[in-house]
C-alpha positions in Angstrom: -23.9 0.6 -25.6 -21.2 1.8 -23.8 -17.8 2.0 -25.1 -14.7 2.1 -23.1 -11.8 4.6 -24.4 -9.7 2.7 -26.5 -6.3 2.2 -24.6 -4.0 5.8 -25.2 -0.4 6.0 -24.6 -1.6 7.0 -21.1 -2.7 3.9 -19.9 0.6 3.2 -18.1 0.5 6.3 -16.5 -3.1 5.2 -15.6 -1.8 2.0 -14.1 0.7 3.4 -12.1 -1.8 6.0 -10.4 -4.1 2.7 -10.2 -1.5 0.6 -8.3 -0.8 3.4 -6.5 -4.3 4.2 -5.2 -4.8 0.3 -4.5 -1.9 -0.3 -2.9 -2.5 3.2 -0.3 -6.2 1.4 0.1 -4.7 -2.2 1.2 -2.5 -0.5 3.6 -5.3 0.7 5.3 -7.3 -2.4 5.1 -4.1 -4.5 6.0 -3.6 -2.6 9.2 -7.3 -3.3 10.6 -7.3 -7.2 9.8 -5.1 -8.2 12.6 -5.9 -5.9 14.9 -9.4 -6.8 14.7 -9.4 -9.5 17.2 -7.4 -8.1 20.0 -9.5 -5.1 19.6 -12.9 -7.2 19.3 -11.8 -8.7 23.2 -11.6 -5.2 24.5 -15.5 -5.0 23.6 -16.1 -8.6 25.7 -16.6 -10.1 22.6 -16.2 -14.2 22.6 -14.3 -15.1 19.7 -17.7 -16.7 17.9 -18.7 -12.9 17.9 -15.3 -11.7 16.6 -15.3 -14.2 14.0 -18.9 -12.8 12.6 -16.9 -9.4 12.0 -14.7 -11.5 10.0 -17.6 -12.8 7.9 -19.7 -10.0 7.6 -16.8 -8.1 5.9 -16.7 -10.5 3.1 -21.0 -11.4 3.1 -20.6 -7.1 2.5 -17.9 -7.9 -0.5 -20.0 -11.2 -1.8 -23.0 -8.7 -2.4 -21.6 -5.6 -3.4 -19.3 -6.6 -6.1 -22.0 -7.7 -8.8 -23.7 -4.1 -7.9 -20.8 -1.8 -8.1 -19.0 -3.7 -11.0 -22.8 -3.2 -13.1 -22.9 0.5 -11.5 -19.2 1.1 -13.3 -20.2 -0.4 -16.7 -23.1 2.4 -16.7 -21.6 5.8 -14.6 -17.5 4.7 -15.5 -15.2 3.7 -13.1 -13.8 6.5 -11.5 -17.3 7.7 -9.7 -17.7 3.9 -8.3 -13.9 3.9 -7.2 -14.0 7.3 -5.3 -17.7 6.5 -3.6 -16.5 3.2 -2.5 -13.2 4.5 -1.2 -15.0 7.1 1.0 -17.4 4.3 2.4 -14.4 2.6 3.6 -12.9 5.6 5.5 -16.6 6.0 6.8 -16.5 2.5 7.9 -13.3 2.7 9.2 -14.1 6.1 11.6 -17.1 4.2 12.4 -15.8 1.6 13.7 -13.3 3.4 16.0 -16.3 4.0 18.2 -18.7 1.4 18.4 -20.1 1.1 22.1 -20.3 -2.9 21.6 -19.4 -6.2 19.6 -22.9 -5.8 17.6 -22.5 -2.4 16.0 -19.0 -3.4 15.2 -20.3 -6.2 13.4 -22.9 -3.7 11.4 -20.0 -1.5 10.7 -17.9 -4.1 9.1 -20.7 -5.3 6.9 -20.8 -1.6 5.7 -17.4 -1.4 4.7 -17.4 -4.9 3.3 -19.8 -3.4 0.8 -18.1 -0.3 0.2 -14.9 -2.8 0.1 -16.4 -4.5 -3.0 -14.9 -2.5 -5.9 -12.1 -4.8 -6.9 -14.0 -5.6 -9.8 -14.5 -2.1 -10.9 -10.4 -1.9 -10.4 -9.9 -4.6 -12.7 -12.7 -2.8 -15.3 -10.6 0.0 -15.5 -7.3 -2.2 -16.4 -9.4 -3.5 -18.8 -10.4 -0.5 -20.4 -6.9 0.5 -20.9 -5.0 -2.5 -21.8 -5.0 -4.5 -24.7 -6.5 -7.6 -24.5 -2.6 -9.4 -25.1 -1.4 -7.8 -22.1 -4.3 -8.0 -19.3 -2.8 -10.9 -17.9 0.3 -8.7 -16.8 -1.9 -6.0 -15.6 -4.3 -7.5 -13.5 -0.9 -9.3 -12.3 0.8 -6.2 -11.6 -2.6 -4.8 -9.9 -2.3 -8.1 -7.7 1.1 -7.2 -6.9 -0.1 -3.8 -5.3 -3.1 -5.9 -3.3 -0.2 -7.9 -1.8 2.2 -5.2 -1.4 -0.6 -3.4 0.6 -0.8 -7.0 2.4 2.7 -7.3 3.5 3.4 -3.4 4.7 -0.2 -3.1 6.5 0.2 -5.6 9.1 3.6 -4.4 10.0 2.7 -1.2 10.3 -0.7 -1.6 12.4 1.6 -4.2 14.6 3.4 -0.8 15.0 1.2 1.9 15.7 -1.0 -0.3 17.9 -0.8 0.2 21.8 -2.8 -2.6 23.6 -1.5 -1.2 26.8 -4.1 1.8 26.3 -6.6 -0.6 26.0 -9.6 0.5 22.9 -8.4 4.1 22.4 -4.8 1.8 22.1 -6.3 0.0 18.6 -8.1 3.1 17.5 -5.0 4.9 16.8 -4.2 2.4 13.3 -7.9 2.1 12.8 -7.5 6.5 12.6 -4.1 6.0 10.4 -6.5 3.6 7.8 -9.1 6.1 7.6 -6.2 8.6 6.9 -5.1 6.4 3.9 -8.3 5.9 2.2 -9.0 9.6 1.8 -5.4 10.0 0.4 -6.6 7.4 -1.8 -9.6 9.0 -2.8 -8.1 12.5 -3.3 -5.6 10.7 -5.7 -8.9 9.1 -7.5 -9.9 12.6 -8.0 -6.8 14.5 -9.1 -4.7 11.7 -10.8 -7.1 9.0 -12.2 -9.2 10.0 -16.2 -12.2 8.1 -16.3 -11.7 5.2 -18.7 -15.3 4.5 -20.0 -17.5 7.5 -22.4 -20.6 7.9 -20.7 -23.7 5.7 -21.1 -26.7 6.5 -22.9 -29.4 7.9 -20.6 -31.8 6.3 -23.0 -30.4 2.9 -23.4 -32.3 0.1 -20.9 -30.9 -0.8 -17.7 -29.9 -4.4 -17.2 -31.5 -6.7 -15.2 -30.6 -6.9 -11.9 -29.8 -11.0 -12.2 -29.2 -9.5 -16.2 -25.3 -10.5 -15.0 -26.1 -14.1 -13.9 -27.9 -15.2 -16.9 -25.3 -13.6 -19.0 -22.2 -15.5 -16.6 -24.5 -19.2 -17.5 -24.8 -18.3 -21.5 -20.9 -17.8 -21.6 -18.9 -20.7 -21.6 -15.4 -19.1 -20.6 -17.2 -17.1 -17.9 -19.1 -20.0 -16.7 -16.2 -22.5 -16.2 -14.4 -19.6 -15.2 -16.6 -19.0 -12.4 -16.5 -22.3 -11.0 -13.1 -22.3 -10.9 -13.0 -19.2 -8.9 -15.8 -21.1 -6.3 -13.7 -24.8 -6.2 -10.1 -23.0 -6.0 -10.5 -20.7 -3.4 -13.1 -23.1 -1.1 -9.5 -24.8 -1.2 -7.3 -21.9 -0.6 -9.6 -20.3 2.5 -10.2 -23.1 3.8 -6.3 -24.2 4.2 -6.0 -20.0 5.2 -8.0 -20.4 8.3 -6.6 -23.4 9.8 -3.0 -23.4 8.9 -2.5 -21.7 12.3 -4.4 -24.7 13.6 -2.7 -26.6 11.9 1.0 -25.9 13.0 0.1 -25.5 16.2 -1.0 -28.7 16.8 2.2 -30.3 14.2 5.0 -28.0 15.6 3.9 -25.8 18.4 4.0 -22.8 16.4 2.8 -19.6 17.5 1.5 -16.4 16.2 5.3 -15.1 15.5 6.0 -18.3 13.1 2.9 -18.5 11.4 2.9 -14.2 10.5 6.1 -14.8 9.0 5.2 -17.8 6.7 1.9 -16.1 5.6 4.6 -12.6 5.1 7.0 -14.9 3.2 3.9 -15.9 0.8 2.7 -12.3 0.4 6.1 -11.5 -0.9 6.3 -14.6 -3.3 3.2 -13.7 -4.6 3.8 -9.7 -5.4 7.1 -11.1 -7.3 5.1 -13.7 -9.3 2.3 -11.2 -9.9 4.3 -8.5 -10.5 6.6 -10.1 -13.1 5.6 -13.4 -13.9 2.1 -13.6 -14.7 1.9 -11.8 -17.6 5.0 -13.7 -19.4 3.4 -16.9 -18.6 -0.1 -16.1 -19.5 1.6 -14.7 -23.5 3.9 -17.8 -23.9 1.2 -20.2 -22.8 -2.1 -18.3 -22.8 -4.2 -17.7 -19.7 -6.0 -21.3 -19.1 -3.0 -23.4 -19.3 -1.3 -21.2 -16.8 -4.0 -21.2 -14.4 -4.8 -24.7 -14.4 -1.4 -24.9 -13.7 -1.4 -22.6 -10.9 -3.7 -24.7 -9.5 -2.2 -27.6 -9.1 1.1 -26.2 -7.9 -0.7 -25.0 -5.3 -2.3 -28.2 -4.4 0.7 -30.1 -4.6 2.0 -27.2 -2.3 -1.3 -28.3 0.2 -0.1 -32.4 -0.1 3.8 -31.0 0.5 2.7 -30.1 3.9 1.1 -33.0 4.7 3.6 -35.2 3.6 6.7 -33.7 5.4 5.1 -33.5 8.8 4.6 -37.2 8.1 7.8 -38.3 7.1 11.0 -36.0 7.2 12.9 -34.6 10.4 12.3 -30.9 11.5 10.2 -30.6 8.6 8.8 -27.4 10.1 12.2 -25.7 8.6 10.6 -26.3 5.3 6.9 -25.2 5.8 8.3 -21.9 4.6 9.8 -23.2 1.4 6.8 -25.5 1.0 4.5 -22.4 1.5 6.1 -20.2 -1.0 5.8 -23.2 -3.8 2.2 -23.0 -3.2 2.1 -19.1 -3.5 3.8 -19.7 -7.0 0.8 -21.5 -8.2 -1.9 -19.0 -6.0 0.5 -16.0 -7.5 -0.7 -16.8 -11.4 -4.2 -18.2 -10.6 -6.2 -15.0 -10.1 -5.0 -12.0 -13.2 -5.7 -15.0 -15.3 -9.1 -16.2 -14.1 -9.3 -11.8 -15.0 -7.7 -11.7 -18.0 -9.9 -14.5 -19.5 -13.3 -13.0 -18.0 -12.2 -9.7 -19.5 -11.6 -11.3 -22.8 -14.8 -13.5 -23.1 -17.0 -10.2 -22.6 -18.2 -7.5 -24.3 -16.7 -4.1 -23.2 -20.2 -3.2 -21.5 -20.6 -6.7 -19.4 -16.6 -6.6 -18.1 -17.2 -4.9 -14.5 -20.9 -7.2 -14.3 -19.0 -10.3 -14.9 -15.6 -8.9 -12.6 -17.9 -8.2 -9.8 -19.4 -11.7 -10.5 -15.9 -13.4 -9.8 -15.2 -11.6 -7.3 -19.0 -12.6 -5.5 -18.4 -16.1 -5.9 -14.8 -15.6 -4.6 -16.2 -13.9 -1.6 -18.5 -16.8 -1.4 -15.7 -19.1 -1.2 -14.4 -17.2 1.6 -17.8 -17.1 3.9 -17.9 -21.0 3.5 -14.6 -22.5 2.8 -13.3 -21.6 6.4 -16.5 -22.4 8.3 -16.8 -26.2 6.5 -12.5 -26.5 6.8 -13.2 -25.7 10.4 -15.6 -28.8 10.9 -13.2 -30.7 8.5 -10.6 -30.3 10.7 -12.5 -30.8 14.1 -14.2 -33.7 12.9 -11.5 -35.2 10.2 -8.3 -34.8 11.5 -5.7 -31.7 11.5 -4.7 -33.0 7.6 -8.0 -33.5 5.9 -8.3 -29.5 4.8 -5.3 -29.7 3.3 -5.8 -32.7 1.8 -9.8 -31.8 0.6 -7.9 -28.2 -0.9 -5.7 -30.4 -2.4 -8.0 -32.9 -4.0 -10.3 -29.6 -4.6 -7.5 -28.1 -7.3 -8.0 -31.3 -9.5 -11.8 -30.1 -10.9 -10.7 -26.6 -10.9 -7.6 -27.4 -13.3 -9.6 -29.0 -15.5 -12.9 -26.9 -15.3 -9.8 -24.1 -16.5 -8.3 -26.3 -19.4 -12.5 -26.3 -20.4 -12.6 -22.4 -20.2 -9.5 -22.4 -22.6 -11.0 -24.5 -25.2 -14.2 -23.0 -25.2 -12.9 -19.4 -25.4 -10.2 -20.7 -28.8 -13.8 -21.6 -30.2 -15.3 -18.4 -29.3 -11.6 -16.4 -30.8 -11.9 -19.0 -34.0 -16.2 -17.9 -34.7 -15.1 -14.5 -34.3 -13.2 -14.2 -36.6 -14.8 -16.8 -39.2 -17.9 -14.6 -38.8 -16.8 -11.8 -40.9 -15.8 -14.2 -44.1 -19.4 -15.8 -43.9 
């Protein structure tokens, strides 16, 4: 069995390097995402084909996360991080030169396959972090992601030159590829491997063995359901928020972008400074359940304010910030619970399945929310998303109970 290197005094420096690598990588991602609809239009693509570029990326992540997570358990985190970052760079360069939208969709699928390394990053953090500190460390990595999403879109907007047509959108894409190369150099030069080499004679787990292990684990199986349910509600809100604010308040892209920027700022602060402290005081499962419910209250608050309060548009950023607090404390605690509930040589695989569940929700959640928005009314994606947070919170509490039972059994077993 492959064992991770024990948490060492250098774990803090490793975390700092990993924070920087993730931030740089996500800045590159954030540069490209807001430009994709306009870049698609330069390829004479209708909106539905542009939407396929987004779905193709999520589909690639869905397929790749469990694979990269399992592979990092066997060959180490560092080589997998290097491979995936370089694949991202290649994907950006290919995107800059695609002649038509269908090749652009194929390239985004490839880039999604390469981008499925979040579970590997989380596995590295788990390798070098004591169990009681994992929620806080996962929160710091989440803060790096959030900070990258804040900086990236702004940088992409500055670099874009719409007046130059396709060429005007290629420069930001080149910068994104260059940032990936910087991140790859950082991994090679500054990041040490966190796991011992795998035994070549050890039998490789079957491809779907991770799914069997997850179903059999009473903590992981419940946490995966939390991710699936909660993320479906969140992605549904995210995909319809612009339409909802346009219908309610006649907002445009500027107001929507600033609101999401506020969400990013709150997420970075909460994940960086509060997630770990709250988990140590109240436990991961309770904080996870509370975060789901707070996010649900935020969704309901938006609907109630829009119907009952004058000038409710002024309250939208504040209500979003409240919901963002709930969002910010969910994912670090999900990752921490999973990493604390499985053997070290299964952490990457289980964290990969969790990200696959998140990606699948991001594929189908927006589709369902769009149909609900059109068929049932503008408020219903928010209300249904809020309703989904209730079973997610219940499942989180059940996961916490299962986790405590496993800990009690592990403590009692040596005495038998």
